[in-house]
GUVOVEX-686680 format. One record per residue (C-alpha): residue in one letter; x, y, z. Coordinates in Angstrom, 1 decimal, always signed. Layout:
@res: A&c1: X&c2: Y&c3: Z
...
// end
This chain:
@res: M&c1: +17.4&c2: -6.9&c3: +20.9
@res: S&c1: +17.0&c2: -4.3&c3: +23.3
@res: E&c1: +13.4&c2: -3.3&c3: +25.0
@res: S&c1: +14.1&c2: +0.2&c3: +25.1
@res: A&c1: +15.1&c2: +0.3&c3: +21.4
@res: P&c1: +13.5&c2: +2.7&c3: +19.2
@res: I&c1: +10.8&c2: +1.7&c3: +16.8
@res: G&c1: +12.4&c2: +3.0&c3: +13.4
@res: F&c1: +10.1&c2: +4.0&c3: +10.3
@res: I&c1: +11.4&c2: +4.5&c3: +6.8
@res: G&c1: +9.2&c2: +6.2&c3: +4.3
@res: L&c1: +6.9&c2: +9.1&c3: +4.8
@res: G&c1: +4.6&c2: +9.5&c3: +2.1
@res: V&c1: +1.1&c2: +9.9&c3: +1.3
@res: M&c1: +0.6&c2: +6.6&c3: +3.5
@res: G&c1: +3.7&c2: +6.6&c3: +5.6
@res: E&c1: +3.1&c2: +10.0&c3: +7.2
@res: P&c1: -0.2&c2: +9.6&c3: +9.2
@res: I&c1: +0.6&c2: +5.8&c3: +9.9
@res: C&c1: +4.0&c2: +7.0&c3: +11.6
@res: A&c1: +2.0&c2: +9.9&c3: +13.1
@res: N&c1: -0.2&c2: +7.6&c3: +14.9
@res: L&c1: +2.2&c2: +4.9&c3: +15.7
@res: A&c1: +4.2&c2: +7.4&c3: +17.7
@res: R&c1: +1.0&c2: +8.8&c3: +19.4
@res: K&c1: -0.2&c2: +5.2&c3: +20.5
@res: C&c1: +2.7&c2: +3.2&c3: +20.8
@res: G&c1: +4.3&c2: +4.1&c3: +23.6
@res: T&c1: +7.6&c2: +3.6&c3: +22.1
@res: P&c1: +10.0&c2: +6.5&c3: +20.7
@res: V&c1: +9.9&c2: +6.4&c3: +17.0
@res: L&c1: +13.0&c2: +7.3&c3: +15.1
@res: A&c1: +11.9&c2: +8.3&c3: +11.1
@res: Y&c1: +13.6&c2: +9.2&c3: +7.9
@res: D&c1: +12.3&c2: +10.1&c3: +4.7
@res: L&c1: +14.2&c2: +11.7&c3: +2.0
@res: R&c1: +12.4&c2: +15.2&c3: +2.4
@res: P&c1: +12.3&c2: +17.2&c3: +5.5
@res: E&c1: +9.2&c2: +18.2&c3: +5.4
@res: P&c1: +6.9&c2: +15.4&c3: +6.7
@res: L&c1: +9.9&c2: +14.8&c3: +9.3
@res: A&c1: +9.1&c2: +18.4&c3: +10.5
@res: R&c1: +5.5&c2: +17.7&c3: +10.4
@res: L&c1: +5.7&c2: +14.4&c3: +12.8
@res: A&c1: +8.1&c2: +16.6&c3: +15.0
@res: R&c1: +4.8&c2: +17.4&c3: +16.9
@res: A&c1: +3.7&c2: +14.0&c3: +16.9
@res: G&c1: +7.0&c2: +13.2&c3: +18.8
@res: V&c1: +9.0&c2: +11.5&c3: +16.3
@res: R&c1: +12.5&c2: +11.9&c3: +16.3
@res: A&c1: +14.5&c2: +12.4&c3: +12.6
@res: A&c1: +17.2&c2: +10.3&c3: +11.8
@res: G&c1: +19.7&c2: +11.3&c3: +9.5
@res: S&c1: +19.7&c2: +8.3&c3: +7.1
@res: A&c1: +17.9&c2: +5.2&c3: +6.6
@res: A&c1: +21.2&c2: +3.6&c3: +7.8
@res: A&c1: +21.1&c2: +5.3&c3: +11.0
@res: V&c1: +17.1&c2: +4.3&c3: +11.6
@res: A&c1: +18.6&c2: +0.4&c3: +11.0
@res: R&c1: +21.4&c2: +0.9&c3: +13.3
@res: E&c1: +19.4&c2: +2.0&c3: +16.3
@res: A&c1: +15.8&c2: +0.6&c3: +15.8
@res: G&c1: +14.6&c2: -2.5&c3: +16.9
@res: I&c1: +11.6&c2: -2.8&c3: +14.9
@res: V&c1: +12.0&c2: -1.1&c3: +11.6
@res: M&c1: +8.9&c2: -0.3&c3: +9.5
@res: L&c1: +9.0&c2: +0.4&c3: +5.5
@res: S&c1: +6.4&c2: +2.2&c3: +3.5
@res: L&c1: +8.1&c2: +2.6&c3: +0.3
@res: P&c1: +6.8&c2: +3.2&c3: -3.4
@res: G&c1: +7.4&c2: -0.5&c3: -4.5
@res: G&c1: +9.6&c2: -3.2&c3: -4.9
@res: K&c1: +12.7&c2: -1.6&c3: -6.7
@res: E&c1: +12.9&c2: +0.8&c3: -3.5
@res: L&c1: +12.5&c2: -1.9&c3: -1.0
@res: Q&c1: +15.3&c2: -3.8&c3: -3.0
@res: A&c1: +17.9&c2: -0.8&c3: -2.9
@res: L&c1: +17.0&c2: -0.1&c3: +0.6
@res: A&c1: +17.7&c2: -3.7&c3: +1.3
@res: E&c1: +21.0&c2: -4.3&c3: -0.3
@res: G&c1: +24.3&c2: -2.6&c3: -0.3
@res: E&c1: +27.0&c2: -2.1&c3: +2.4
@res: A&c1: +24.9&c2: +0.3&c3: +4.3
@res: G&c1: +21.5&c2: -1.5&c3: +3.5
@res: L&c1: +19.2&c2: -3.0&c3: +6.0
@res: L&c1: +20.4&c2: -6.5&c3: +5.1
@res: A&c1: +24.1&c2: -5.4&c3: +6.0
@res: L&c1: +23.1&c2: -3.8&c3: +9.2
@res: C&c1: +20.5&c2: -5.8&c3: +10.5
@res: R&c1: +21.1&c2: -7.8&c3: +14.1
@res: P&c1: +20.0&c2: -10.8&c3: +15.8
@res: G&c1: +16.4&c2: -10.1&c3: +17.2
@res: Q&c1: +15.7&c2: -7.6&c3: +14.5
@res: L&c1: +12.1&c2: -7.3&c3: +13.0
@res: V&c1: +11.9&c2: -5.7&c3: +9.2
@res: V&c1: +8.2&c2: -5.0&c3: +8.4
@res: D&c1: +7.1&c2: -3.8&c3: +4.8
@res: L&c1: +3.8&c2: -2.1&c3: +4.9
@res: G&c1: +3.9&c2: -1.8&c3: +0.9
@res: T&c1: +2.9&c2: -3.6&c3: -1.4
@res: S&c1: +6.1&c2: -5.1&c3: -3.2
@res: P&c1: +6.1&c2: -8.5&c3: -5.2
@res: V&c1: +5.8&c2: -12.2&c3: -3.7
@res: E&c1: +9.0&c2: -13.4&c3: -4.5
@res: L&c1: +11.0&c2: -10.6&c3: -3.4
@res: T&c1: +9.3&c2: -10.8&c3: -0.3
@res: R&c1: +10.0&c2: -14.4&c3: +0.2
@res: A&c1: +13.7&c2: -14.0&c3: -1.1
@res: L&c1: +14.1&c2: -11.1&c3: +1.6
@res: A&c1: +12.8&c2: -12.7&c3: +4.4
@res: A&c1: +14.9&c2: -15.5&c3: +3.6
@res: H&c1: +18.1&c2: -13.6&c3: +3.6
@res: F&c1: +17.0&c2: -11.7&c3: +6.9
@res: A&c1: +16.5&c2: -15.0&c3: +8.5
@res: R&c1: +20.0&c2: -16.1&c3: +7.8
@res: K&c1: +21.1&c2: -13.0&c3: +10.0
@res: D&c1: +18.8&c2: -14.4&c3: +12.6
@res: A&c1: +16.5&c2: -11.1&c3: +11.9
@res: A&c1: +12.9&c2: -11.6&c3: +11.1
@res: Y&c1: +11.2&c2: -10.3&c3: +8.5
@res: A&c1: +7.2&c2: -10.0&c3: +7.8
@res: D&c1: +5.0&c2: -8.4&c3: +4.8
@res: A&c1: +1.9&c2: -6.3&c3: +6.2
@res: P&c1: +0.7&c2: -4.2&c3: +3.5
@res: V&c1: -2.1&c2: -1.9&c3: +4.2
@res: A&c1: -5.4&c2: -1.1&c3: +2.3
@res: R&c1: -8.1&c2: +2.2&c3: +2.1
@res: T&c1: -7.4&c2: +5.3&c3: +1.7
@res: R&c1: -5.1&c2: +8.4&c3: +3.3
@res: A&c1: -8.0&c2: +9.3&c3: +4.9
@res: A&c1: -8.3&c2: +5.9&c3: +6.9
@res: A&c1: -4.6&c2: +6.2&c3: +7.4
@res: E&c1: -5.4&c2: +9.3&c3: +9.6
@res: A&c1: -7.7&c2: +8.0&c3: +11.3
@res: G&c1: -5.8&c2: +4.8&c3: +12.2
@res: T&c1: -8.7&c2: +2.7&c3: +10.8
@res: L&c1: -6.5&c2: +1.2&c3: +7.9
@res: S&c1: -7.1&c2: -2.8&c3: +7.1
@res: V&c1: -3.8&c2: -4.7&c3: +7.2
@res: M&c1: -2.8&c2: -8.2&c3: +5.7
@res: V&c1: +0.2&c2: -9.9&c3: +7.3
@res: G&c1: +2.4&c2: -12.4&c3: +6.1
@res: A&c1: +4.5&c2: -13.6&c3: +8.8
@res: S&c1: +4.9&c2: -16.7&c3: +11.4
@res: A&c1: +2.6&c2: -17.0&c3: +14.6
@res: A&c1: +5.4&c2: -15.4&c3: +16.9
@res: V&c1: +6.2&c2: -12.6&c3: +14.7
@res: F&c1: +2.8&c2: -11.9&c3: +13.9
@res: A&c1: +2.1&c2: -11.9&c3: +18.2
@res: R&c1: +4.8&c2: -9.5&c3: +18.4
@res: L&c1: +4.1&c2: -6.9&c3: +15.7
@res: A&c1: -0.1&c2: -7.0&c3: +16.1
@res: P&c1: -0.1&c2: -4.4&c3: +18.8
@res: L&c1: +1.9&c2: -2.3&c3: +17.0
@res: L&c1: -0.2&c2: -2.4&c3: +14.1
@res: A&c1: -3.3&c2: -2.2&c3: +15.7
@res: C&c1: -2.1&c2: +1.8&c3: +16.3
@res: F&c1: -3.1&c2: +2.6&c3: +13.0
@res: A&c1: -5.4&c2: -0.2&c3: +11.7
@res: S&c1: -8.6&c2: -1.4&c3: +13.0
@res: D&c1: -8.3&c2: -4.8&c3: +10.5
@res: I&c1: -5.6&c2: -7.0&c3: +11.0
@res: T&c1: -5.7&c2: -9.9&c3: +9.2
@res: H&c1: -3.0&c2: -12.9&c3: +9.5
@res: C&c1: -2.7&c2: -14.4&c3: +5.9
@res: G&c1: -0.3&c2: -16.8&c3: +6.8
@res: E&c1: +3.8&c2: -17.1&c3: +6.3
@res: V&c1: +6.0&c2: -14.3&c3: +4.8
@res: G&c1: +4.6&c2: -13.5&c3: +1.3
@res: A&c1: +0.5&c2: -14.4&c3: +2.1
@res: G&c1: -0.1&c2: -10.8&c3: +3.3
@res: Q&c1: +1.4&c2: -9.7&c3: -0.4
@res: V&c1: -1.0&c2: -12.0&c3: -2.3
@res: V&c1: -3.9&c2: -10.9&c3: -0.6
@res: K&c1: -2.6&c2: -7.4&c3: -1.2
@res: L&c1: -2.6&c2: -7.9&c3: -4.8
@res: V&c1: -5.3&c2: -9.5&c3: -5.1
@res: N&c1: -7.5&c2: -6.9&c3: -3.2
@res: N&c1: -6.2&c2: -4.3&c3: -5.7
@res: M&c1: -6.5&c2: -6.3&c3: -8.6
@res: V&c1: -10.2&c2: -6.9&c3: -7.9
@res: L&c1: -10.7&c2: -3.3&c3: -6.7
@res: F&c1: -8.9&c2: -1.8&c3: -10.4
@res: Q&c1: -11.4&c2: -4.3&c3: -12.3
@res: I&c1: -14.6&c2: -3.1&c3: -10.1
@res: G&c1: -13.2&c2: +0.8&c3: -11.1
@res: A&c1: -13.0&c2: -0.2&c3: -15.0
@res: A&c1: -16.5&c2: -1.6&c3: -14.9
@res: L&c1: -17.8&c2: +1.4&c3: -13.2
@res: G&c1: -16.4&c2: +3.5&c3: -15.9
@res: E&c1: -18.0&c2: +1.4&c3: -18.6
@res: G&c1: -21.4&c2: +1.6&c3: -16.6
@res: L&c1: -21.4&c2: +5.2&c3: -16.2
@res: A&c1: -20.4&c2: +5.9&c3: -19.9
@res: L&c1: -23.0&c2: +3.3&c3: -21.0
@res: A&c1: -25.9&c2: +4.7&c3: -18.9
@res: R&c1: -24.7&c2: +8.5&c3: -19.9
@res: R&c1: -24.9&c2: +7.8&c3: -23.6
@res: A&c1: -28.0&c2: +6.2&c3: -23.4
@res: G&c1: -29.6&c2: +9.3&c3: -21.4
@res: V&c1: -29.5&c2: +8.0&c3: -17.8
@res: E&c1: -27.9&c2: +10.8&c3: -15.3
@res: G&c1: -24.9&c2: +9.2&c3: -13.6
@res: E&c1: -25.7&c2: +10.4&c3: -9.9
@res: L&c1: -29.2&c2: +8.5&c3: -10.4
@res: L&c1: -27.5&c2: +5.3&c3: -12.0
@res: F&c1: -24.7&c2: +5.0&c3: -8.9
@res: T&c1: -27.3&c2: +5.9&c3: -6.3
@res: T&c1: -29.7&c2: +3.2&c3: -7.5
@res: L&c1: -27.1&c2: +0.1&c3: -7.6
@res: A&c1: -25.7&c2: +1.3&c3: -4.2
@res: K&c1: -29.4&c2: -0.1&c3: -3.5
@res: G&c1: -29.0&c2: -3.2&c3: -5.3
@res: S&c1: -26.8&c2: -5.9&c3: -6.0
@res: A&c1: -24.1&c2: -3.7&c3: -7.7
@res: D&c1: -23.4&c2: -2.4&c3: -4.6
@res: S&c1: -19.8&c2: -2.1&c3: -3.2
@res: F&c1: -17.3&c2: -0.4&c3: -1.5
@res: A&c1: -15.7&c2: +0.9&c3: -4.8
@res: L&c1: -18.6&c2: +2.3&c3: -5.8
@res: R&c1: -19.7&c2: +4.2&c3: -2.8
@res: N&c1: -16.1&c2: +5.3&c3: -2.2
@res: H&c1: -14.0&c2: +5.4&c3: -5.6
@res: G&c1: -17.7&c2: +5.7&c3: -8.1
@res: M&c1: -19.4&c2: +8.5&c3: -5.9
@res: K&c1: -16.4&c2: +10.2&c3: -4.6
@res: A&c1: -14.2&c2: +10.1&c3: -8.1
@res: I&c1: -15.6&c2: +8.9&c3: -11.2
@res: L&c1: -18.7&c2: +10.3&c3: -10.8
@res: P&c1: -17.7&c2: +14.1&c3: -10.1
@res: G&c1: -14.6&c2: +13.5&c3: -12.3
@res: S&c1: -12.4&c2: +14.1&c3: -9.2
@res: F&c1: -9.2&c2: +12.8&c3: -9.9
@res: P&c1: -6.3&c2: +14.7&c3: -7.8
@res: E&c1: -2.9&c2: +14.0&c3: -7.7
@res: R&c1: -0.8&c2: +13.1&c3: -4.4
@res: A&c1: -3.6&c2: +10.4&c3: -3.9
@res: F&c1: -3.3&c2: +6.5&c3: -5.1
@res: S&c1: -2.4&c2: +7.5&c3: -9.1
@res: A&c1: -2.8&c2: +5.5&c3: -11.9
@res: E&c1: +0.9&c2: +4.8&c3: -11.9
@res: Y&c1: +0.9&c2: +2.9&c3: -8.5
@res: A&c1: -2.2&c2: +1.0&c3: -9.5
@res: L&c1: -0.4&c2: -0.1&c3: -12.5
@res: K&c1: +2.6&c2: -1.0&c3: -10.6
@res: D&c1: +0.4&c2: -3.2&c3: -8.1
@res: L&c1: -1.7&c2: -4.9&c3: -11.1
@res: S&c1: +1.6&c2: -5.8&c3: -12.4
@res: Y&c1: +2.9&c2: -7.4&c3: -9.7
@res: A&c1: -0.4&c2: -9.5&c3: -9.6
@res: L&c1: +0.2&c2: -10.2&c3: -13.1
@res: E&c1: +3.5&c2: -11.4&c3: -12.8
@res: L&c1: +2.6&c2: -13.7&c3: -10.1
@res: A&c1: -0.4&c2: -15.0&c3: -12.1
@res: E&c1: +2.2&c2: -15.8&c3: -15.1
@res: A&c1: +4.6&c2: -17.4&c3: -12.9
@res: L&c1: +1.9&c2: -19.6&c3: -11.5
@res: G&c1: +0.5&c2: -20.5&c3: -15.1
@res: L&c1: -2.7&c2: -18.3&c3: -14.8
@res: S&c1: -4.1&c2: -15.8&c3: -17.3
@res: L&c1: -6.3&c2: -13.1&c3: -15.8
@res: S&c1: -8.3&c2: -11.4&c3: -18.7
@res: G&c1: -9.9&c2: -8.9&c3: -16.6
@res: A&c1: -6.9&c2: -7.8&c3: -14.9
@res: E&c1: -5.3&c2: -7.3&c3: -18.1
@res: L&c1: -8.0&c2: -5.2&c3: -19.3
@res: A&c1: -7.8&c2: -3.0&c3: -16.4
@res: R&c1: -3.8&c2: -3.1&c3: -16.7
@res: R&c1: -4.8&c2: -1.9&c3: -20.7
@res: H&c1: -7.0&c2: +1.0&c3: -19.3
@res: L&c1: -4.0&c2: +2.4&c3: -16.7
@res: R&c1: -1.4&c2: +2.3&c3: -19.3
@res: A&c1: -3.6&c2: +4.6&c3: -21.6
@res: A&c1: -4.0&c2: +6.7&c3: -18.5
@res: I&c1: -0.7&c2: +6.8&c3: -18.2
@res: A&c1: +0.1&c2: +7.5&c3: -21.8
@res: Q&c1: -1.8&c2: +10.5&c3: -21.9
@res: G&c1: -0.3&c2: +12.2&c3: -18.9
@res: R&c1: -2.7&c2: +11.4&c3: -16.4
@res: G&c1: +0.1&c2: +9.0&c3: -14.7
@res: A&c1: +0.1&c2: +11.1&c3: -11.4
@res: A&c1: -3.7&c2: +11.4&c3: -11.2
@res: Y&c1: -6.0&c2: +9.5&c3: -8.6
@res: W&c1: -6.0&c2: +5.9&c3: -10.7
@res: P&c1: -10.2&c2: +6.1&c3: -11.0
@res: V&c1: -9.2&c2: +8.6&c3: -14.1
@res: I&c1: -9.7&c2: +5.4&c3: -15.9
@res: A&c1: -13.0&c2: +6.0&c3: -16.7
@res: E&c1: -12.5&c2: +9.4&c3: -18.3
@res: L&c1: -10.6&c2: +7.2&c3: -21.0
@res: I&c1: -13.6&c2: +4.7&c3: -21.2
@res: A&c1: -16.2&c2: +7.3&c3: -21.2
@res: A&c1: -14.3&c2: +8.9&c3: -24.2
@res: G&c1: -14.0&c2: +5.5&c3: -26.2
@res: E&c1: -10.4&c2: +4.9&c3: -25.5
// end
């Protein structure tokens, strides 16, 4: 693969756009990007990103192709077909999934790319859009040691914490567990706030005091204090629909491995209820509102 080949980037949503911007500013290699919408491409032009006419054009030209897609369905659709990544990949090319995808699909795609002498890595990102803008994401990588060594300098353009979790698929396992635990903590914070308020204790006092004790956590200080406490659940954040998608991947993996995870099942029930009430596009801690209402 030519060293002069650009880095490709497909998917410029809430996380993909700021990740791509940091990559273009810091990596020292031209970046070629594609999205279904023209607006993020126009904004990224100011960072030096060149717009491609299609995902296939990115695949044909780039030496490394990074993907930031909504989920496994979109990933599979992009990989398959006559103009898909699998059909267009070349020996030495590296495809990197920055999104959260099913473990089984991740490992299957890696095997398909390997048969064409191309490499595949899962490198799902964690933390917030603000962290993506600041270049301080956490990335969990599933890849061979050689692929990880090739990829790590690029990940450092938009991440402050990079963990090599193991072979392909391991990054997705760790990311799914991360999100599964987070959603359960969010449900617990919603329950705690509802109980305290009904018992006559003010919410800010509750969360401030919890932060001084053994219940302190990143989730409390961010999702609890910044979203659940003020009741702020904007759209264009990590929505209840996306949260349900990730949690469902984790529970599908658990079922395949013969595990029953009751805490995760409860969190899924809360997310499904939020979506059923028309709050699917809202920031996922919106489940606290339903918990407070006794639903």
